[in-house]
C-alpha positions as CSV (number, residue, x, y, z in Angstrom):
1,M,-112.1,7.0,-105.4
2,S,-110.4,10.3,-105.2
3,R,-111.3,12.7,-102.4
4,P,-113.4,15.6,-103.5
5,S,-111.8,19.0,-103.2
6,Y,-115.0,20.8,-102.2
7,L,-113.6,23.8,-104.2
8,A,-115.9,25.6,-106.6
9,R,-115.6,28.8,-108.6
10,R,-118.2,31.4,-109.3
11,G,-118.8,33.1,-112.6
12,D,-116.8,36.2,-111.5
13,G,-113.7,34.1,-110.7
14,R,-114.1,34.0,-106.9
15,Y,-113.7,30.6,-105.2
16,F,-115.9,29.1,-102.5
17,L,-116.1,25.9,-100.5
18,Q,-119.1,23.7,-101.3
19,I,-120.2,20.5,-99.6
20,R,-123.4,18.5,-100.2
21,L,-125.1,17.9,-96.9
22,G,-126.5,14.6,-95.8
23,K,-130.2,14.2,-94.9
24,Q,-129.9,15.0,-91.2
25,A,-127.5,17.9,-91.8
26,A,-129.7,19.3,-94.6
27,Q,-132.7,19.3,-92.2
28,L,-130.6,21.1,-89.5
29,F,-129.2,23.7,-91.9
30,G,-132.3,24.0,-94.0
31,L,-130.1,23.7,-97.1
32,P,-129.1,20.9,-99.5
33,L,-125.6,22.5,-100.0
34,L,-123.3,24.3,-97.6
35,R,-121.3,27.1,-99.4
36,V,-118.6,29.1,-97.7
37,S,-116.9,32.1,-99.4
38,L,-113.1,32.0,-99.5
39,R,-112.9,35.7,-100.5
40,T,-110.2,35.2,-103.2
41,G,-109.9,34.6,-107.0
42,N,-106.4,33.1,-106.7
43,F,-106.4,29.3,-107.1
44,N,-103.4,28.6,-104.9
45,E,-104.6,30.9,-102.2
46,A,-108.1,29.4,-102.4
47,R,-106.7,25.9,-101.8
48,R,-104.9,27.1,-98.7
49,R,-108.1,28.8,-97.4
50,L,-110.1,25.6,-98.2
51,V,-107.9,23.6,-95.8
52,D,-108.2,26.3,-93.1
53,N,-112.0,26.2,-93.2
54,L,-112.6,22.5,-93.6
55,G,-112.0,21.8,-89.9
56,W,-114.8,23.8,-88.4
57,V,-117.1,23.1,-91.4
58,Q,-116.9,19.4,-90.8
59,E,-117.6,19.9,-87.1
60,L,-120.8,21.8,-87.9
61,I,-121.9,19.2,-90.5
62,E,-121.4,16.3,-88.0
63,A,-123.4,18.1,-85.3
64,P,-126.7,16.1,-84.8
65,D,-128.8,19.0,-83.4
66,L,-128.7,22.8,-82.6
67,E,-127.3,22.2,-79.1
68,A,-124.3,20.3,-80.5
69,M,-123.8,22.9,-83.2
70,G,-124.0,25.7,-80.5
71,T,-121.3,23.9,-78.5
72,V,-119.0,23.9,-81.5
73,L,-119.7,27.5,-82.2
74,D,-119.2,28.6,-78.6
75,V,-115.9,26.8,-78.3
76,R,-114.7,28.3,-81.6
77,L,-115.8,31.8,-80.6
78,Q,-113.8,31.6,-77.4
79,A,-110.7,30.5,-79.3
80,Y,-111.0,33.2,-82.0
81,V,-111.7,36.0,-79.5
82,G,-108.8,34.8,-77.3
83,R,-106.3,35.1,-80.2
84,G,-107.2,38.8,-80.8
85,L,-107.2,40.6,-84.2
86,P,-106.2,38.5,-87.3
87,A,-102.9,39.6,-88.7
88,D,-103.5,38.8,-92.4
89,E,-106.2,38.4,-95.0
90,R,-106.2,34.5,-94.8
91,L,-107.1,34.5,-91.1
92,L,-109.6,37.2,-91.7
93,A,-111.3,35.2,-94.5
94,E,-111.6,32.2,-92.2
95,R,-113.2,34.3,-89.4
96,C,-115.6,36.1,-91.9
97,A,-116.8,32.7,-93.2
98,F,-117.2,31.5,-89.6
99,E,-119.1,34.7,-88.7
100,H,-121.5,34.0,-91.5
101,E,-122.3,30.6,-90.2
102,V,-122.8,31.9,-86.6
103,R,-125.4,34.4,-88.0
104,R,-127.2,31.6,-89.7
105,F,-127.2,29.5,-86.5
106,L,-128.6,32.4,-84.5
107,T,-131.4,32.9,-87.1
108,R,-132.3,29.2,-87.1
109,A,-132.3,29.0,-83.3
110,Q,-134.7,32.0,-83.1
111,E,-137.0,30.5,-85.7
112,R,-137.1,27.1,-84.0
113,G,-137.5,28.5,-80.5
114,Y,-134.1,27.2,-79.2
115,G,-132.9,29.3,-76.2
116,Y,-129.2,29.3,-76.8
117,P,-128.5,32.2,-74.3
118,M,-129.7,29.9,-71.5
119,R,-127.4,27.0,-72.7
120,F,-124.5,29.3,-73.7
121,P,-124.6,32.5,-71.6
122,Q,-121.2,33.7,-72.8
123,M,-122.1,33.4,-76.5
124,P,-123.8,36.8,-76.9
125,T,-120.8,38.7,-75.4
126,L,-118.3,36.6,-77.4
127,W,-120.3,37.2,-80.6
128,V,-120.2,41.0,-80.2
129,D,-116.4,40.9,-79.4
130,F,-115.8,38.6,-82.4
131,V,-117.6,40.8,-84.9
132,N,-115.9,44.0,-83.6
133,Q,-112.5,42.3,-84.0
134,N,-113.3,41.4,-87.6
135,K,-114.4,44.9,-88.4
136,A,-111.2,46.4,-86.9
137,A,-109.1,43.9,-88.7
138,E,-110.7,44.7,-92.1
139,T,-109.9,48.4,-91.5
140,N,-106.3,47.7,-90.5
141,I,-105.6,45.3,-93.4
142,A,-107.2,47.7,-95.9
143,R,-104.9,50.5,-94.6
144,L,-101.9,48.2,-94.8
145,N,-102.7,47.2,-98.4
146,V,-102.9,50.8,-99.4
147,R,-99.6,51.5,-97.8
148,R,-98.0,48.4,-99.5
149,S,-99.3,49.5,-102.9
150,Y,-97.9,53.0,-102.4
151,E,-94.5,51.7,-101.3
152,A,-94.4,49.2,-104.2
153,G,-95.3,52.0,-106.7
154,R,-92.7,54.3,-105.2
155,R,-90.0,51.5,-105.3
156,E,-90.9,50.7,-109.0
157,A,-90.7,54.4,-109.9
158,S,-87.3,54.7,-108.2
159,E,-86.0,51.7,-110.1
160,A,-87.3,53.1,-113.4
161,T,-85.7,56.4,-112.7
162,N,-82.3,54.8,-112.0
163,E,-82.7,52.9,-115.3
164,G,-83.1,56.2,-117.2
165,W,-86.8,56.5,-117.4
166,A,-88.3,60.0,-117.0
167,P,-92.0,60.8,-116.6
168,E,-93.6,62.7,-119.4
169,P,-94.1,66.4,-118.6
170,K,-97.6,67.2,-117.6
171,A,-99.5,69.4,-120.1
172,A,-100.2,72.8,-118.8
173,L,-103.7,73.3,-117.7
174,P,-105.6,76.1,-119.5
175,A,-106.1,79.2,-117.4
176,P,-109.6,79.4,-116.0
177,P,-111.7,82.0,-117.7
178,D,-112.1,85.3,-115.9
179,A,-115.4,86.1,-114.5
180,F,-117.5,88.4,-116.7
181,D,-117.1,92.0,-115.5
182,P,-119.2,94.3,-117.6
183,I,-117.8,97.5,-116.0
184,A,-114.2,96.5,-116.7
185,M,-115.1,95.5,-120.3
186,I,-116.8,98.8,-120.9
187,D,-114.0,100.8,-119.3
188,R,-111.4,99.1,-121.5
189,L,-113.4,99.8,-124.7
190,V,-114.0,103.4,-123.6
191,Q,-110.3,104.1,-122.9
192,D,-109.3,102.7,-126.3
193,A,-112.0,104.8,-128.1
194,V,-111.1,108.0,-126.2
195,T,-107.4,107.6,-127.1
196,Q,-108.2,107.0,-130.8
197,R,-110.7,110.0,-130.9
198,L,-108.3,112.4,-129.2
199,A,-105.6,111.5,-131.8
200,Q,-108.1,112.6,-134.5
201,L,-109.2,115.8,-132.8
202,V,-105.8,117.3,-131.7
203,P,-104.1,119.1,-134.6
204,A,-100.7,117.8,-135.7
205,N,-98.9,121.0,-134.7
206,V,-100.3,121.0,-131.1
207,A,-98.4,119.1,-128.5
208,P,-100.4,116.3,-126.9
209,L,-101.8,116.9,-123.5
210,A,-100.4,115.2,-120.4
211,P,-102.1,112.0,-119.4
212,S,-103.2,113.5,-116.1
213,I,-105.4,116.1,-117.9
214,A,-109.0,115.0,-118.4
215,P,-110.0,114.8,-122.1
216,L,-113.3,116.7,-121.4
217,A,-111.5,119.7,-120.0
218,I,-110.0,120.7,-123.4
219,I,-113.4,121.0,-125.3
220,A,-116.0,123.7,-124.7
221,P,-119.6,122.7,-125.2
222,T,-120.6,125.3,-127.8
223,E,-122.7,123.6,-130.4
224,S,-125.4,120.9,-130.6
225,I,-124.9,117.3,-131.3
226,N,-126.1,117.6,-134.9
227,S,-123.3,120.0,-135.6
228,G,-120.7,117.3,-135.2
229,D,-119.1,119.0,-132.2
230,P,-118.0,116.2,-129.7
231,A,-118.4,118.5,-126.7
232,A,-122.1,118.9,-127.5
233,S,-122.6,115.2,-126.7
234,V,-121.5,115.6,-123.1
235,S,-123.5,118.7,-122.5
236,D,-126.8,117.3,-123.8
237,R,-129.3,115.6,-121.6
238,M,-129.7,111.8,-121.7
239,S,-133.3,112.1,-123.1
240,S,-131.9,114.0,-126.2
241,L,-129.2,111.5,-126.7
242,L,-131.8,108.7,-126.4
243,Q,-133.6,110.2,-129.4
244,E,-130.3,110.3,-131.3
245,F,-129.7,106.7,-130.1
246,L,-133.0,105.6,-131.8
247,R,-132.4,107.5,-135.0
248,P,-132.1,105.1,-137.9
249,A,-128.5,104.5,-139.0
250,S,-127.3,104.7,-142.5
251,Q,-127.6,101.7,-144.7
252,K,-123.8,101.2,-144.5
253,R,-124.0,101.0,-140.7
254,Q,-127.3,99.3,-140.4
255,H,-125.8,96.5,-138.2
256,T,-125.2,99.0,-135.4
257,M,-129.0,99.3,-134.8
258,K,-129.2,95.7,-133.6
259,G,-130.3,95.5,-130.0
260,R,-131.1,99.2,-129.5
261,G,-134.8,98.5,-129.0
262,E,-134.0,96.3,-126.1
263,A,-131.7,98.9,-124.6
264,V,-134.4,101.7,-124.5
265,A,-136.0,100.3,-121.4
266,V,-132.9,100.5,-119.2
267,V,-131.8,103.8,-120.6
268,Q,-135.2,105.3,-119.9
269,F,-134.9,103.9,-116.3
270,A,-131.6,105.8,-116.0
271,I,-133.3,109.0,-117.2
272,D,-136.2,108.6,-114.8
273,F,-134.1,107.5,-111.9
274,L,-131.4,110.3,-112.3
275,G,-133.8,113.0,-113.4
276,D,-132.6,113.3,-117.0
277,P,-129.1,114.7,-116.2
278,R,-126.7,116.1,-118.7
279,M,-124.0,113.7,-119.8
280,N,-121.3,115.8,-118.1
281,E,-123.3,115.7,-114.9
282,L,-123.0,112.0,-114.5
283,T,-120.6,112.0,-111.6
284,D,-119.2,108.9,-110.0
285,D,-121.7,109.1,-107.2
286,K,-124.7,109.2,-109.6
287,W,-123.4,106.3,-111.6
288,K,-122.9,104.4,-108.3
289,L,-126.6,105.1,-107.4
290,L,-127.7,103.8,-110.7
291,D,-125.6,100.7,-110.3
292,E,-127.1,100.0,-106.9
293,A,-130.7,100.5,-108.1
294,L,-130.6,98.0,-111.0
295,P,-130.9,94.9,-108.7
296,D,-133.9,96.5,-107.0
297,I,-136.0,96.3,-110.2
298,P,-138.5,93.4,-109.7
299,N,-139.9,91.3,-112.5
300,R,-143.5,91.6,-113.6
301,D,-144.9,88.9,-111.4
302,N,-147.6,90.1,-108.9
303,I,-147.4,93.7,-110.2
304,P,-150.5,95.3,-111.7
305,R,-150.3,96.0,-115.4
306,E,-150.6,99.8,-115.0
307,A,-147.7,99.8,-112.6
308,A,-145.4,97.6,-114.7
309,K,-145.2,99.5,-118.0
310,T,-141.6,100.7,-117.3
311,L,-138.7,99.6,-115.3
312,Y,-138.9,102.7,-113.2
313,Q,-142.6,102.1,-112.4
314,R,-141.7,98.6,-111.2
315,F,-138.8,100.0,-109.1
316,K,-141.1,102.5,-107.4
317,Y,-143.8,99.9,-106.9
318,A,-141.3,97.6,-105.0
319,E,-140.1,100.6,-103.1
320,A,-143.6,101.5,-101.9
321,R,-145.1,98.0,-101.4
322,G,-142.1,96.0,-100.3
323,W,-140.8,92.7,-101.5
324,A,-143.2,90.3,-99.7
325,E,-144.8,89.1,-103.0
326,L,-142.2,90.3,-105.5
327,T,-139.2,88.6,-107.1
328,R,-135.9,90.3,-108.1
329,V,-134.6,89.9,-111.6
330,T,-131.7,87.5,-112.0
331,T,-128.0,88.4,-112.2
332,T,-128.0,87.3,-115.8
333,T,-130.7,89.8,-116.7
334,I,-128.8,92.6,-115.0
335,K,-125.6,91.8,-116.8
336,R,-126.9,91.0,-120.2
337,R,-129.9,93.2,-120.6
338,Y,-129.4,96.1,-118.3
339,W,-125.6,96.5,-118.5
340,G,-125.6,95.4,-122.1
341,G,-128.3,98.0,-122.9
342,L,-126.3,100.8,-121.2
343,Y,-123.2,99.7,-123.1
344,K,-125.1,99.8,-126.4
345,F,-126.3,103.3,-125.6
346,S,-122.8,104.4,-124.9
347,R,-121.8,103.6,-128.5
348,L,-123.8,106.4,-130.4
349,D,-122.7,106.9,-134.0
350,H,-121.7,110.6,-133.9
351,P,-118.4,112.4,-133.5
352,G,-118.9,112.8,-129.7
353,E,-119.5,109.1,-129.0
354,A,-116.1,108.5,-127.4
355,L,-116.4,111.5,-125.0
356,Q,-120.0,110.5,-124.2
357,R,-119.0,107.0,-123.3
358,R,-116.3,108.5,-121.0
359,A,-118.9,110.6,-119.4
360,L,-121.1,107.6,-118.7
361,L,-118.2,106.1,-116.7
362,V,-116.7,109.1,-115.0
């Protein structure tokens, strides 16, 4: 009759040692079968590890009681700890399997009231040193495996390069989108519109002005906005231009009315906050004040209805009562609704629209 190999394989391809226990050993172990993991899926390596583990496994199976089993484990622990850290994965697999059996022995001894520390006083200390050595060895071997894989990959790449292989060029990554900057966007649109409008206003026989001269300086505010004079736009007050802003557009330009109703609230806030200035009075300092005030507009939560009819009323309510029960509007609201509304207001459909937009951003 051939000798059994005691080698079995799990469903995931990993091998383990398996021995059916006799009646006495089954009562001692509390199991009908003794299984020991070999920590490998390679058949040839599993056979070698099977031979390494059979020695101490047979000693444990032949032990008649816990004291005899403890003697085997104590002697083995002294030998393993005396050898120091395992140098390769095969020795580490043997020690890890033995570690598992020591844990089961300690559990059974505690359950059955066997005082192994009295019989083997060095075992607790040896056990701690043994486990620490295994953990350190696992870390070292894992680091060495990573290094070996790296060196093997680098060697293969070098050989492939010598044979004429060249890596494919990496595709250029798309540039990350720029952060949304409403001020920069409006300023670019304004500059383009001003340049186009000045080209229409300056006669052909007049030399163009130097770039350093402000466009507003060449136009005198003499007539009203309805006359078509662009200078009138910058000399009118914001409230007058707001009425022009709400004037129905022609049927041909009906699409330009979209979104104007939503812009009225923030334009009215600018009028109330700045005191209804003329467009040519919107200095850089006033525009900065308006910019800093927009984040201080709370939402309607916890504000009485009579004090929340306009953005300016909500702004003054927060200024007078504090922010203990109030919540600021989100950055998205400021960018899309407030800045978007001011941008829409800056695009009035009259001849002075370009200069007015320039005045908004002086």
